[in-house]
N, C-alpha and C positions, 0 to 999 in steps of 0.2 A: 819612346828608344831612343835609349844613351846615342849617339853616333860619335864617330870615332877612329877605334878599329870596328868605324866606316869609313839621314837618313837618319791650293797649289794655284800659288800668286804669281800672277803674270809677270814678270819684272824687265822693266827697261832699260838694256841691255846694248850691246854694240850690233850695230844694224848687219854687221855682216856675222857675227855669231848667230844671231837669231838667223838670217839667213839661212848661214849653214846645217843650222839645227831645223832649222824648215825641212831644205832638202832631204835629211838624215831620216828623217819621221816616215818619209814614205816608203821605206823598205832595207834595199841592203846601201851600208854604211863606213864602213870602212875600208879603206885604203882608195876612198875617192873612187871606188866603184858603183857602176852602174848598177843598179838589178837587176837581172834577168830572168825572174820569177821564182826563180825556184833556187831553196836555198843550199850551201854544202853543206855535207855531209864526213863527219870523223874530221881528222886531225885534233891534236893537243891546244888547247886552250894554258898559254902559263899567264901567269900571276904573281905580280910580289907584292906585299905589303913591309910595311914597317916594324910593325908589333904582331903580333900574334890573336887567332880572336878571344875569344870572353868564355873563362872557364872552364877551358878545355873541350868547347863542343858539346857538354854539358846540355840539354833543353828544357829540362827545368831547370838551372843555373843560369844560363849566359842571357840576359840580358840589353844586348847590340843586335843594328842590324846587321852585323857583319855573317854573323852567328845566322839572323833568320838567311839571309840569301845560299846560303851553303844549307843550311836544314831544309831549304824546301826543295833544293835539286838532289839530296838524300832520304825525305821521308816527309811522307803524305801525311796528311792533316782529314779530321772530319769535312772539316772548309777550307777553305783555297783561294787563292786567286791566280791571273792565268799569266802572268809576267809578263806585262805589259806594261805601258803610261799611265796615267789618268784622262778619261775618267774609266775607259775601258777596264784595265789597272785595278781598279776600285771596286769590283765588281765585286763579292761575295758569291763565293760558289760550289759545286759538288768535288768534294774529291773520295775521300772513301764515304763519303752519306750515297744514298740515293739521290738527294733532295736537299732542301733548305731547310730545317728541322722545322716541325709543326708543334705549335702554340697551345697553350688549354686556356678555355677564354678567360679566368682571369690572370693568363701572361703571366702563370708562376714555374709551371710544367711544360716542357721543350722533350719531345722524343727525336730520336737521330735513326734514322732506317742502312745498316752498312751494308755497302754492295759486297755479295757473293763471289766469292771464289777465288778473291786477293789473298798472295804466299806473301810470308817477308823473304827476304834478300838471304845468301850464303851467311851462313850453313846452317841456317831453319828455314829451307824451302819447303819441305812440306806440310812447315806451323801456318794456319791461316788468320788474317785477322779480325777476330771478332770481339763483341761490345764487353764483354771482359778485360781485357789490354784498356780499353782509356780506363776505367774504373783504378786498376793497376797504377795507369797512369798520373791521375789525381789524386792517389793514395799520394806517391809518392810526391806532389807538389806542393801536399801540404804541408810536410813535413819540414820544419822552421832549421832542423839542423843541416838541408839536403835543400833547398828552394833560395835561402841568400844564396846570391844577393837576387836571385831572381822574380819574380811578377807573380807572386801566387796572388795577392790582392786584390786580381783581376779575377777570382773563383771563388772569394769570402764570403758571397751572396750564396752561392751554394747551401743548403739545409746540412748542416754535421761537420760543413767545411773544416772549419779551423780550431773545432772540438777532437774530429779526430788527428787533428795537426798539432795535439796542445796533451793528449794523446788519451783525454777525454772519452772518449764512446772506441767501440770496436770496429765500427766501418762508418764509411760517411752518408749520413743518413737521407740524403738528399737524390744519390746517385741508386741505378740501377739497371742488370738489365734481363728483362723479363724473357728474354730469349738469346743465341749467337748474335743476333744480325739485329738489337734491339738495344738503344743505347739510351737511357728516359734522365734528365737532370731536373733537378726540383728547385726552386732559389728561395728566399726571404721573399722580395718585392720585386713588382717587372720591370724587367729588364728589355729594352729593347735595341742592345747590340750583341746577342748573341752568339748571332752565325760567326761574328767577328771575334766577338773569343774564344771563340774553337776552330779558328784560324790558325791561330797562335805556334809558333812550333815547341812551345810546351805540351802542348795536348797532343803529342805526335804518338800513338800507339805504342806502347812497352811488352814486349811480347813473354811466354810465359818461359819459363825454363825445360824443357822438356824430361830433362835428365834429373830434376829436383819440383815437382811439382808441386811443392809443400811451397817455395819459396814466392811469401809474399809479390817481391818485387817482381816475382824473373828475372830475366837473363841482369835485372837491376838491383836484385839482391848481392850484398857485402859492397857496391862500387858507388857510392854517399859520395864522394871525390871524381871519379877515374870514370863514370858510368862512359860518359863523352869518347873514349876511345872503344869501348867495349857494343855500341847501338847498331843495333844489325839494321837493312835499308830494306825501306817500303819504296821512296824513289827510286829515278835510275841510274842515279849514281851511289855508289859506296865507297867505306875504303878499299885503297888495295891493302889483301889480307883479310880484309872483312873473313874470308872465307875457310882461313885460318883458325881462327875462335873458337872454344874447346870449352864450352860450360858445365862440359862431367867432371871438372874438377873445383876443386874448392874456392870460392873467390880471390884467396889472396895468388893462388897459385896462374892462373888466368894470363894468360903472356893479350898485351894490348895487339889490336889495329898494328903492321909496322908505317902503315898510309898517311899514321898522322905522327909528328915529331914534336912535341910544343917548342915553342918558341924556332920551330928550323924549317918545315917542310908540310903540306900537304896534298895526300897524292891520294885523288878521285880515279876509281876506273867504274864503267857498267857495269850494275847489277841484271843480271843474263833473268835474272825470274820479270823482274818490272820490263822487260825485254817479248816475255814471251805474256805479258797479259798488259802493254798498253792500251791497246783498242778498251782497258779501264778508266785510264787518262787522257780526259782533253783535255789538260793541262797543260800541259810541257811538253816539249815536241822532242826535247835532249836532240839536239845536232852532234856533238863534239861526241866523241870517241871518251876523251879524260880531262880532267881538268888537274894540273900539276902548278902550285903555290909555291915559292919560298918567301921564309917570316926573316927580317932582321937588317934588309937593305933600307942603305938612310937613301930620303927621296929622291937626293940628289943624283942617286948609282941607277933608281928607277924611272927617272928623268930619263937615262941617256938612255936606259936599256931601251923603253919605250921610242927612242928615234929610229934607235937603230936594228928595230924589231929582233930582238934578241927577250926579251919578254913583250906580253901586250897589254896587259893592263897593271896600275898601279893601285889594286883591290882598295884602298883605305883612303882612295884620293891622295894619290900623292902623285903632284906633280908641282913644281914651279911656276913663279909668277913670272919669269924669263921665256920657259916655254909656253906659256896660257897666250900669253901675248904674241909671241912667233908660230903659232899656230891657229888663233883668230886673224894676222894679216897675212899668212903666205896662202896664196889661195891652193899649190898643190899637198897641204895639208893641212885645211878649214874639215874636208868631212871627215878630219879625223879627230875633233874636239867636242863635245856631245855638250850640250848644258840644255837641262830639261828644269822646268818650276818646279819646288818642289814645298811642303810645309814643316821645315824646319830652321831653325832657327839658331844663331849663337849667341853665346849670351857670357856673362859673370858672373858667379851666384855670392854673392851677401851673407855671411852664417849669423843671424839674425843673434845668435847670443854668444857673440864674443868683442869684445870692449874694441874699440866705439861705432862699431859698428849692430851694441843691439839699442842704440839712435837710430830713430828714423829719418831723422834730418841729415843724420850723416849718409847715409844708403840716398836720400834724397838727393841732393851735394854731388854725389858719385853720376848720379845719374847727370842731373848740368854740364859735368865741369868733362866730359869722356867726351873727345871728335869722333866718332863715327864715321865719318868721312875720312880720315886719316890713316884709322886702322881700317877701314874695308879698302885704302892705295897700298897700304903695303903688306895688306895680305892677299890680294893680286888685282884689287878692283871691281870695276861693275858687273862684270860675267861673275863672279860669284851670289850676286843678292842684292836684295836689298836693303839701303838702312830701316831698322825695326827698330822701337823703343816703348812695347809694351811685352805685353805675354803671347796669347794664343794668335796663333795666326790668322790676318783674317778672312782667308779661306774653308775656315774650321764655325765661324762664325756668320756661317752666310754672307758676304759681305756686308754684315748692318755693325759691321765697326768700320766700316772704309773711314777713314778721314784720321782717326782717331791716332792722335800724337800727343802723349802725356810731358812726353823732354824733346819738342819741337824746336831748331835752335838756329839761327841761318847756315846756310849751305850744311846744316850739319854736325859743324864743326866745335858743338859746343858752346855753354856760354857762364865766362868764369866768375862775372859778375854774381849772376842771379847764380849761382854754386853757392860765391861767399856770400850772399845774403841768406841765403838758406843757414849753411852754417852755422853764421849770427844765432840759429834756435836751436843748439844741441847744446846741451849742458857738457860736449866738451871743449868748446869754446867759451871759457869763463871769462873771458875780458869781449867779448865780442867787436869782434878784429873782423872776420868771414872764416880765422883761420886756426883750427884745431890743437890744440897747448899742455893736453894731457899725454903723460905717458904712453898708455893707448895707444897714438897716434904715428906714433915710433916701430920700424919694423912691426908691420903687419905681416900676420906667414900669410903666405899668397904662392898655391899653387897650380904649375903651371904643364903645359904639354912643350919637352922638348927638340920637336921636331919645326923643322924650318914648315912657317912666316910666325909660330904661333912669335914666340919673342921677339919679332920685330914689331905687334901687338902687342905686345906687353910694354913692350918698351913706348911707347905711343901711351899708354894709356898712364903707366908709369909717370914721364913727364904731365901729362894730366890731374895728376889729382896732388902733388909736390904743392903746388899754388891753396892748395888748400890744409898744407901740415900732414897732409897725411901719405905716410913713406914705405913704401914698399916693401918687404920679406920677398927675393919670390925665389922661389925651388922648382928648379925644372927635372920631370923625370920623361917618361916615355910616357905616353897617352893610356896604357893599361895600368902605369902604378899609377900618371896623376889622379882616375878614375877610384884606384882601390886606396887612399889618401882621402877622397873626397868624397868619400860612400863611407867612411865609420868615422863616426859622428867624437870617439873618443878623441881623435887628431887634433880638434880641437883647428880643423881648419878656418883661416876668419874670410880669403876669399878664395873658391874654384877660378881659374883665370881664364879654362880653355876647352869647359864643354859643351856641347850642340847634342839638342835635343829633337827628336823626327816624332811622328806620330803614331802613335803603333796601328793603328787605323784610323778610318774617316774620320771624327768626332772629336767635338772640343776635351772632351771627358782625358783622352791618353793624354795632356795636357796638366790634365788638376789632380784626380788621384793619383799618380806614379810620379807628381814632383813636389805641392804639396799634405799628401796624408800622412802622418808621422810614422807608418807604417812600413813604407817606402824606403829605399834605398839608395835611393836618384834624390829625395829631398836633402838637398847638400846646405841649405839655409836652416833646416832647423825648425820649418812653418808650423806652430801647432805642434810642437813638443813640449807632454807633461814635464812639471816641476819632479815628478821619478825620472822619466827619460834622461834629462837634463843632470840631476844629481848626479845619476848613476854614468855618462859619458864625463864629469868631471870638470863643471860646466858651473862658478858661480852665481852665475845669468841664473835666479827662477822663474821667468815668464816670459816666453815670443808669444806673439801674434799667432789668432784659430782662424784655418775657412777650412774647415773641417764639415762645420753645418751646411757654407755655401756647395761644398762640394754635391754633401747629400741632397741637399734639397734641386740639384740641377743634373744628379743621375737620373730622377725618375720623370723627370722633367719632358714632353713632348714635345714634336712640330715646334713651329714659330716659339713658342712659351720657351724652349730649352736653349732654342740660339740663345735669347734674349740674355735668359738667364747663366747663359755665357758672357755674354759683350758686360754685362752687372761683372762678374767674378771678375772678369779679366782688369777690369776699373779698379778696384777695391784690390784688386793683389799690385796693381800698378803703381798707383797714388795711396791706399794705408799703409796697407802692408810693406811697400819695393824690396821684395825677398831676391831681385836681380838689375842688372846692368845691361837689358839688351841691347844686341850690335846690329845684326842683321839679321834679314828672308835667308839663310844661307842656298842659295839653286844648288843643285846638285848637276858638278863640272868634273868631265872621265876625257883623258885622252886616251885614246887604242893606236892600236902599233896597227899598218898596211895590212896586215893580216887580219883582222878583223872586220868582220858583216856581218850584216845581219842585225845591227843591234840596238836594244831596246832594254830601258832602263825600266824596271819593276816597279814601279810602284805601291810597292807594300814594303818591302824594304830599301827605297830611294839608292838603290845600285844594279850595278849593272846586268841584267837578268841572266846566269848561267843554263838554264835551260830553253834561251831562246837565244843567243851569238852563236855565232857560227866562225870559221875561220877558218884561211885558206892559204896553200904556199905555192 
C-alpha cells in the first residue's frame, strides 16, 4: 500500500532507541508509565495529520494504510488481524467469518462460513450481516468508475469479476451465497493468499437499503464518489452522526455524517451495536471512548502539540528530526518514542516513458549517484531505518536475498565516477563524457511532497544528479496531491520524488502486481504499459519494459520456489528494468504524548493500533 497519508527487517539503530522500544513492547508504554496489568478504559484519543485520508474514506477506493487503520476500527471483514506487532499481528484470523475459509481440492473454490447474529451499527441496528452483503461489495469493487484508484486487481482472478466490471455480465459468476451465512468464491487459478485478500478493507460488507430493497448496491447506491461519508459501521467505532443517516431519501438528498469533514476533522464515537455484540469480536479491545482527528496542521505544529500533550500522535508520522533526536536522548521522554521494524520502502520512481529516463543507463546512473546516507541523515537519521537499494524487502523473500545490494557504495554515499561511466553508455550523452547533453535533461519534471523533511531530501538528490547533467524541475505539493499527480499517467511526471510503499500483507506479491502491473494506478514508472496505453496518455515513447510474465509466474508458485521466484524478480527489476531509486527500508517511528498508554503498532497497517491504544488523564 502506498504510505504518506500514512506503512520486517530488523535494523541496526541507536542502542538507546532499541532499548526504549524493547521496553515498550512489554505492555504499557506511554508517558513513561509502568505497566500495571490493567489497561485503562475510556477517554478520547486526539490525533492530528498534515493532510486528509485518501478518497474520503471510501473503502472500495482508498488504497492508503492510514485509511486501513481507521477502517479496521470502524469495519469488520471476513478475515482480519489482531492489531498487534509482527509476527503475531501478521497472522490472519476469522473476524466476521466463523473460521478461515475452506478450499476445494483443486484450490479453485473457497467457502466462508459467516457468523450468525451480527448486525450493522446505527441507523441499521436491525439489519444482520449476510453473505449477499459481500457479493454487493465485490460488485461495487469491480466497477472501474468507482474503484479507481483502489486495488481491484487483487480480485481479478475471481471468475467473472472483470467481465461484470466491464458490463459484459449480469453478475460475477464466481460469487454465490447458497444461504445467508455461506459465501463461496471461485477463482480462475489456485491462490495461496485468499485469506489475506479477504482481510483487506475493500471487502468490508455493504448493507442493503431497507427502504429500497431493489438498490443493487444497497446503501452505497448513488454514492460513487462519496460513499465513505455514508458507510455504516460494523466495528467498535463509527462516525459521529451516523445514527442520523437517512437512506429513505434519494441519494442526492441524503446528508452525510457530521463526524467527517474532509480536510478538516474526523470524529469517531463508540458503536453501541458492537458493544452489545463484542463477544463475537476477539480481535479488537477498543479501550477508547472516542477518537478525534484534526486535519491540516503543519509538522512543526503537530510536534509542538505532542510535546505539550495538546494532541496525542501525529498520525501520519508527523514529527521533526529535532524532536526524534530529543526524545531518543532524554531519559524522561524515551518511552514516548516508538520504533518498529517494517517491510516498507522509501524510494523515488522513474517514468520509463519520459526522456531521458526512457534510457536504462540514465536510470542506472541515477542509482549510482545518490547519496543515500545523506538523504537518511537529513530525513532524521538511522532511527528511520536502514539503507536499501533494490525493490522487495528482504523479509518478504525469506532472507534469500540477504546481502544483495546492486548499487552498494562506500558509506552508502554514492559513487559519481560509476554514475558517469554508466551515463557514457546512454544515447543522451552524445560526446561520451559522462554528462547528459540532450535537451530532455534540462528541467526534468519532478513532483514531490512539500512537508518537512522531504524538501531537504530532494535538495540532496538534486545536488547528486547535477554532475550528470540531470537538472530537476521540482514541484512540491501536499502529500495527497503528489500521489494524485504521480498516479495519473497523463500528467507525464518524470520523477515521483517521495512515495513510500508497504506490504499489503506479508507476501512479496504485494510489491509485484500493485507496483509493476499495467493495470495498477500505483505503477508510477509505467512498467509494462502497452503502446495503446502510452499513446492514450500522450507519450511519444511507444515501448517500455514489462515484467508481467514474471508477475504471473511467481503468483502461482508456492513454498521456497515462490520465494526464489521473487528474488529473481527483484534482481531483474533492480538491474534490468530499474524503475526506482530505492533509498531505505523505512521503520515505523511514532512519538506519542504523555497521555498515551498500551502502545502497539498494527503490523497490518504499519500504524499505531486504534483498537489497542489507551489514554490516561
